[in-house]
C-alpha positions, 0 to 999 in steps of 0.5 A, a space after each residue: 679934105 685933109 689927109 688921114 693921120 698916120 700915128 707912128 710908134 718907134 720901139 717895136 715898129 721902127 726899132 725892132 727887137 730882133 730883125 733878121 740879118 737881111 733887114 739892113 738896120 743900122 745901130 744908133 746909141 741914143 739915150 744910152 740904148 742901142 736903137 736899130 733904124 733902117 733907111 728903108 723905113 724912112 723911104 716907106 714913110 715918105 711914100 706914106 706921107 703922100 697919102 697921110 699926115 705922119 704923126 709920132 705916137 711914141 713915148 719918145 714924143 718930141 725926141 723922135 724929131 731930134 733923134 729918129 727923124 734925121 736918122 731915117 730921112 724924115 722932116 720934123 713931125 707933129 707928135 702926140 704928148 702922152 707924158 702927163 696926160 690927164 684923163 678928160 671927160 668923154 675919154 673912152 673907158 678902158 678895161 683894167 686889163 688893158 690899162 697899160 696897152 691902151 694908155 695911148 688910146 685917149 690921147 690919140 683920139 683927142 689928137 685926131 679930133 674926129 679925123 680919120 686915122 691909122 695907128 701903127 704900133 706893136 702894142 694895141 689891145 686886140 679889142 680895139 683892133 677888132 672894133 676898128 674892123 667895123 669902121 672905115 675911119 680907123 685902121 689899127 695895125 699891130 706890128 710884130 715887135 721882133 721884125 718891126 714895120 714890113 712892106 705888107 703893112 705899108 701896102 695895106 696902109 696905101 691900099 685902103 686908107 681910112 676915110 670919113 664915116 662909119 661902115 655900118 650902124 654897128 660901128 656906133 658901139 665900137 666908137 671907142 
């Protein structure tokens, strides 16, 4: 059986807005912007790669492989393409108030193609997080963009990775 997917955002997750001084981030200038990255995140992600198939789920798309992966010691990873995504029949309906925060949802579901997955991002609609609580095949973790990915997120991902199947019949209404 293949490993569950782990969809990873960059900005706000691996590139926090205002980490504490003890957080040990290095500043990189990429595309004219300062990006804060930590070797510690790379070590955690390599640890997670033992249980998950890592996938970039960021608007950096293929540029994450060029700029982020080498900076934190990761190999090239598959990525989800968001730019130019055209809604397709069967995509989940998104309430108008969530159009911006849920713009990644349909492409992630398409990429997962029914495989269990975890999604780590700083912008996930609370409705999707609540609905994922009813499922064992999805784990959605919202990260504080100020601090980014922290050890407790990694521990949660390792303690109960998503696996096939729904927890209860109630999860059918939470399918998207």
